[in-house]
Structures are given as C-alpha cells and as structure tokens.
C-alpha angles and dihedrals in degrees: 000000000000130000099035112190118267107260098161091124092056113054093192093050090044090055092048092049093048091049091048090050091052092049093049093043090055099037116125092221134058117259122193137173111216125191123179089349089302125121105241101172137349141172128248094262091057090051090049093050094053095036099249115155090232140343088266091057090059096051113106095017120128115252088220092075090061092067128079090245135001088241091060090049092052092045090055089049090051090053095043099047099075091049095046093043089056089059092251132127117260118212128183143151108236136180107232140173132246123216091263090056095257114145119222141166121254137181109227125199116183138178134173119247089223118009089198091059113031089181089076088074138237141266119231129192114206125198121186105228097168092115091050092049091051090048090052090052091048090050091052090052090050091052090051091049091048092053090049090053092049093049095051104031116125091215130065115262124188133173116214131193119178085356089296126119113254095168140349137173127246092254090062092050092049092047091061097033101252130143121244110288094004093117096049108127093000123138115254086240085086094084099039121095094225144356093261093058091046093052093044091052090053092050092048097050099042098078099049092041092051089052091052092251129130121259114221127179146140112239138182104231133170136240123227090268092052097256110147116238128185111227136184107219130192124184141175133181116250088221117010091197090058113032089179087078088071139233141262123235128197114199130189129184109241098166092118092049091049091052090051090049091051091052089047091052091052092049090048091052091053091049093048090052090054094050098037093094093048091047091054090055093049098042095085092051092048091049091053092049092048091052092052092047092049091051091048092048092049091051091049091048091052091049092047092049092051090049099044108025134064110252095217105044102019089233122134111277126225093278096054090039091057091050095048092043092051091051092048092049091049090053092046090050094051095045095039091234129146124254132186132208115201126193117200124190127174116239115243092349089152088071090062093054094042095047105033103021135253094279090064091043091051091051091051091050091050091052091046091051090054091051092050092049091051093051099057137067127259093256093052123093123221114190137173114228094188138285109018095329120114130182127205124196110200117189120199090019122135128193094275092049092048091050091049092051092045090054090049092049091050089057093046096046093045094053114103120273120216112218122165091337092310126117111223127190125200134166129215133226115203137190125196130201124187128217124256098002096062101030145346098223138038096257092054092046091049092054092049094047090047091052091049091050091054089049088057089052092049090049091060104286125250090082143088130236134193118227114249130190088241094053096095092048091044091050090052090047092048091050090049091050093046092052092046093044091056089067097034096093097047091045091050094237093137122084141167129238122193130219116202119238122207135200116222116229132180120303107358099327116139122185123194108231107166152325136257114225111226121193118230131184125199115184119194092230104024095043120208109357116203117242087227087065104039101035093067089048090051091049094048093048096043092243090118090080098063091035091050091050090050091050091051094048095043093048093050092044090053090049089056091050090053090051089053090048091057101256116151115264107278136182118241115218115203124185120231121207120221089249091056092046092053093051113110099227099047096117091047091048092051092048092048094051092047090053093047094050094039096231124144113249093233089065090065123079118187115205118211126185121236091243093056092047094049096043089088109357097186092054090043091055091052093050092045091051091053093049092045090051088057090054097253117147117232132201137178109238126211090012114195097033094086135045111267122183111221088210088065098031092065089052095051113101093229127134101195143038117208111212109222117246091235087074094042097049096076100027094126094049107029118069092192092057090049090051092049094048092046090050093049092050092048093046091049091050090051090052093046093249130137122232131219121187119215128209098028106171108155138050089236091060091047093050092052093048092048092049092050092051102255106164102205142020144185133185148104091299086076104023144327118239108291137201115255092261094045090048092053092049090048093053095044091048091053092047092049092049092056102032092097093054101042140020112278090239091067094057089197111180 
C-alpha cells in the first residue's frame, strides 16, 4: 500500500511499516482504506484490479465511481452498515466497474477501523472473481448440454455410485423394461440374470476403472420380466483416484447382432466341413511354399542388414541414414517443421585404439551406440558414419530441443564405460545444423553440422556448437588472428594499459591503492584488436601461456619503475585466464617472476573469474593455498556473473570480490541490481572479504556503493585505462593536488 507513514525516527516502527508494505505489495488480493466514500490508500493489486495506473492514481477517487451505478453503491452501503457497525465483517459478491468501463464480479470483505466511530473509515479486501463466475456459467451450460445428451441418446446411459443408480436416461429404462424413474436408487443387480453374474461383472470392471481405463465387455443381461438380452457395455470411473464417486455406463442392445453372429458361426462350420478334405490335400503344398518363402525372406533380410546397417553397432549406416534423412527433410519441408542434424565425435578416441587395442575400442563404441539409441525418440535416427563418428537426424526438433538433447548426450557419453574390467572415460564434441536455416538438403546440413563439430573441438572439446552463417568467416578470422598472435610478442605489438583503483574512505575521501593491468594488441594491418576477440583465440591455441607470463612480468616490472619514479606504493592486479589457472606450474611461475623482478609478493594481486575457480574447486583450493603461502593476494573477478558455491567460496584463500560492472551500470535505476550489489557487499563482509566495484561512471553509483560499505572502486568516473606514462602523471598530479591538505603518505585524492 502506498504512502506509508514516516517512521524514520522509530527503527522498530520503521521495520514494521516496511514489512507491512512488502506484504501488501505482494498480496494476491486488493486492499483499500476508504474514508467518507473516498479512497485514502490502496495496494498495487487493488490498483491493478480496477485499472488504475498506480496506487497513487486511485487515492482521492470516490468509491461510488467503482460501481455500476451510484444507486447500487448506496444500496450496498445500506446493507453493509448494520454489519460493520456491529463490529463484524461484511462479505458480499458484487458486480463492479473497472476504469475502462468493463464490468466484473468481485468478492468484497469489509470491516470498520473503529466500530465505535465509523467516521474513522473502513478497510476492504477485494478479490477479482470474474473468472470464477464465468467458469460457473460455463459449468451450468455443460450440465444443460449433458442432460440434453442423456435425454436424446439412442443408447442407454446410467450413472452408478456404490452400484446404485443415481441417474439414467429413458433409453436405459426402456432397454430393460422399466417405467420412468423406477430405477432411481436401485441396485445394479436389477438388470443381471443372477447374483453370480452381478458379482463377476463387479470383479471384472474394478481393475480397469481403478487405473482410469475404460471397461468394455459384451454381457448377457436380463430385462425386468426376466427376458435375456445381449448388451455391449462400456464404463469409466468418474474419478479413478476415488471410485466412491461412481462410474458411468453406456449400454447398447446387441441381441440381433449376436443372433447373426451365431448363424454366421454355424454357416462357417458347415463350410469348413466341406473344404476340410481339400485343405488336407493342399496343406503339404502350402507348407513347402511357406518354408521356401521364409528362407528367401531370411536371406533378403540378411542382405538388407549388411547393406543398410553397421556391422559393429547395429545402427543404420551412411546409406540408410541418407535415405531416412532425405525422407525426414521432405516431411519437414512439406509441413514447415524444424529438423536438426547432430554430428558427434569422441575426443582423442584414437588414443583408446592405439593404447588398448581395437577390440576395446569396438566394445566402447558398441556401448556408446546403445546409450545413444536409448536417449532419442522413436522417430529419430541414430547412425554410425564410421570410426567414432555418429550422426543423429532429429525431426520436429527446434534449437532449444537440440540443445537439450546435446546436453543430455554429453552427460551420457562422458559417463564411465566398463570394458574388460577397466573403466574408460571419453568426452564428445558435437555440432548441430538446423533445417531449413543452415541447409535445404541432407548433404548441406551434414557439412554445416561437421563444421560446427570441429568448432566445438577447437573451442576446447567436450562441448557442442550450433552452426552459424558467420562460422566460416569467424573460422577464417580466428585463424588469421592466431597466426598474427604467434608473432605479436616478438614484434612488440602487445602492450599494457592500467586502470586506477581507489579505496573509499569516510565522507568523500578517495585513496588510490593500485592499478589493474589490461592487455592491448595493436596490429599494423588489423589495427586495434579487442581482447574479447583475441583472448579466446590465445586460450584455444595455447598462446595464452607465454602471453600470460609476459603480462605478469611486464606489469610487475612497470610497478618497480613507478616505485623508482616516486609513486606511492601500489598493488598491481593481473588477470588470470582459466587456462593459466589450470596449468600445473602456476605457483612456481608466479614466484619465479616475482624473484626476477624483485617485487614483494604482497604487491601482486591475481584476479580469477568465478568460472575458472568453480571448474574444479578442489584443485582451485590447492593452487590458491600455494599462491597464498607465497604471499600473493587473490581476488574473484566479475563476481556475480558465474555460479559460485558458498561452501567453496569460504574455503578459497581470496581477499577480495570484484563486483561486475553489469550490476553497477544501472545501480541508480534498477532496484534488482541494487539488491544484488548490497547482498554481495554484505556477504563479503560476513566472510571477511573486501569488495571492489568495477565500471563506476557516475556520482550516484559511487554514493550508493559508499553508503553500502563497498571498500574500493574503479571506472571511468575516475579514469579510463592509461598508458604507463599517463598513469604515472595521473597519480603524481592527484598527489600534488592534495599534498597541501594531507600528509603525502596518505595519498588522498
């Protein structure tokens, strides 16, 4: 409810008011405070029900305008007043009017604030029951239609509960010779010839009815006068979970049909007697022909299987795959439905054959084929192209469905295989092409899926990729960048820029505490290449290791130069890629570079992304412990964009969480971002960690972060990334500007 009273001077009252506002804002019903027939305050749900733009837009409006007519409003008041004045709750269903003039049904619940003084106003709870009213009307129509069907049906229909008649139509009464209404409340025993038949019928129908299935049988029943009558009966429980609610039976007289069947059986017996002798003479000939046909069919089946199925796995081979795929594509084209083609190849499968032999490899492929068959639908095709390459054709599968299946296949293929008492592990790489986006025939789709599969392998294997129209161009671009990047170090095309980092003190104090080293690449022909483009290429090609070592050494060397130039002692933050972090000798490399440059370990801060840390938490903890033991500071970069486990986070030897700029960017406009940032800062404080916010660009963002207790910031509000010389000039200029107001050792900016 809007306009809560100001309770800022009373923390307890403030908490109660805020909790009440949250409850009302999230209530599923409308709540309004009315005084003198004027809307004083309401919640968002009330505004939504009556079509107000906001709770504030409803305030001050007369409650009379919410009724269909003023007379109806006053009539309701006349009825409600005695109840409310007695201190009781008044409830009523009322037809009311929205702001757009639409009439709708509501359930109103009202109560006076003070029964002794009605002038203090009343509280009303409003529930929109228009959908329920419409459902009730629909139900009434259905009941009328059902009765019409019962009255005019040509078959007998009876409703039973506890094997007693609750209702039946006239056709049922006439079928068994009863007068109208005579069977009401009667046991169903009335139309059975004896007790045994009645009991047997109950036993027969119980099982299917309890499973929610229909019961269907032909029974010999009896009319009121004892005349037998053959009937076809069909029955189903009204609620299979509660058979006590009864069942419905549809009964049709089939006596004439039964008589015809009997006569047909007799005629058939006579005919069979006439042809029995001829049949005996021909039986030997037929048996011989059948044997020859069976032998021929078996031979054809063997030939077909050899021609169309893989001899090792039993899956369709490339010939049958092409035929099935073409048919599926033709159907998809005519029905304008999606279709996916998925290529799956095992990573480094050659090592299995080379190390353990082809027999082990063949067993593994057979088990994999069985897993693939079990993971797909009946209309899907799984085929083996040869070696360790499999192809799946998936009709009626869109992008989301293909991605879901690919994820499932990754899990299945990565699970251990048991071969000759050995446990083998393999991983798959998959490529997916979509019809008709990526191709109009099977050959084109195969090429696209194959290209996407190789992209998955280049991206690190054990993954799947969709084919995109840009993939060929991207592949060419990636190859160009990889070739150029191999010479970038020796040709001195790489450089570092540095972004200042500031600690936030009380009031408006800002202290420079360090710099983040940012890698840049300028190629003479390609120009400036974005790190977002060349870093993944460097990681995929393995070039990130020498480049990462160069960044570490260059950043620490520059830090030493700044010390010599008289800059205050700063911390140098260097980003680690996931590939670097997984490398065995990272702690030794860091220690060696620190020794070579002559820089204390505590002046270095290594930034690690959430994804890299959580990829293998147990290994990450070991590496972090080794780095921490050497005195190196550690931080989690871009925090909040990955999926950290708090159980591991509290074990990581990190001192700082860097809040990603995607949460900082809209801090002043987005309440969700403010809540996330506040939660991260509070969580970090609880874990004894510092926080640094990235991408700070406005004073409003800075004010919020300072107020929430964030200890450090960086961003364009203070400075863009600078060259080493520009960074030094920036720091010295800031120090000079404040040297008169504070000791130089504080370096307050």
